[in-house]
C-alpha positions in Angstrom: 92.0 126.2 31.3 93.9 127.9 28.5 91.9 131.1 29.2 92.8 131.0 32.9 96.5 130.5 32.0 96.6 133.4 29.6 94.7 135.6 32.1 97.3 134.7 34.7 100.2 135.5 32.3 98.6 138.9 31.6 98.3 139.5 35.3 102.0 138.6 35.9 103.0 141.0 33.1 101.0 143.8 34.7 102.7 143.1 38.1 106.3 142.3 37.0 106.7 145.1 34.4 110.1 143.8 33.3 110.5 140.6 31.4 112.0 138.0 33.8 114.3 135.2 32.9 112.3 132.4 31.2 113.2 129.9 34.0 111.8 132.2 36.6 108.6 132.8 34.6 108.3 129.0 34.1 108.6 128.6 37.9 105.9 131.2 38.5 103.5 129.2 36.2 104.5 126.0 37.9 103.8 127.5 41.3 100.3 128.6 40.2 99.3 125.5 38.3 100.0 122.3 40.2 99.8 120.1 37.0 102.4 122.2 35.2 105.7 120.8 33.8 108.7 122.8 32.7 110.6 122.1 29.5 114.0 123.4 28.4 115.9 123.4 25.1 119.3 124.6 26.3 118.2 128.2 25.6 114.6 128.7 26.8 112.1 127.4 29.3 108.4 126.8 28.4 105.7 125.4 30.6 103.2 122.6 29.8 99.8 123.1 31.3 97.0 120.7 30.4 98.3 119.9 26.9 99.4 123.5 25.9 102.8 125.2 26.2 103.3 128.7 27.6 105.9 131.4 28.1 106.0 135.1 28.7 104.5 135.8 25.3 101.5 133.5 25.9 101.0 130.2 24.1 104.3 128.7 22.9 105.4 126.0 20.5 107.4 123.0 21.6 110.0 121.7 19.2 111.8 118.4 19.5 114.7 120.2 21.2 112.6 120.9 24.3 113.0 118.2 27.0 111.1 117.9 30.2 112.9 119.5 33.2 112.4 116.9 35.9 110.6 118.1 39.0 113.1 118.5 41.8 116.0 118.3 39.5 118.8 120.9 39.3 120.9 122.7 41.7 119.7 123.9 45.0 119.4 127.4 43.6 116.6 126.5 41.3 114.8 124.3 43.9 115.1 127.1 46.5 113.6 129.6 44.1 110.7 127.3 43.4 109.9 126.8 47.1 110.3 130.5 47.9 107.9 131.5 45.0 105.4 128.8 46.0 105.4 129.9 49.6 104.9 133.5 48.6 101.9 132.7 46.4 100.4 130.4 49.1 100.7 133.2 51.7 99.0 135.7 49.2 96.2 133.3 48.5 95.2 133.1 52.2 
């Protein structure tokens, strides 16, 4: 799975061109990998996928400061972004 995640990160980098906000990148990974969970340390988001953490740079390290960002938690802005991104990827997959 790690190779698939890294390949997807490299694909996103080739398509996006500019480094997105870490929250948006974590949402992109969460939309692609159903078993992904987002973590936040008051400064940066990382994404847990099958026991490994990832961000824009590839595999990331989780320190004690990172806490799980609950699914569905947060203001409507974050939740709406998540659903918009997920819908876009679902349409592209068809």
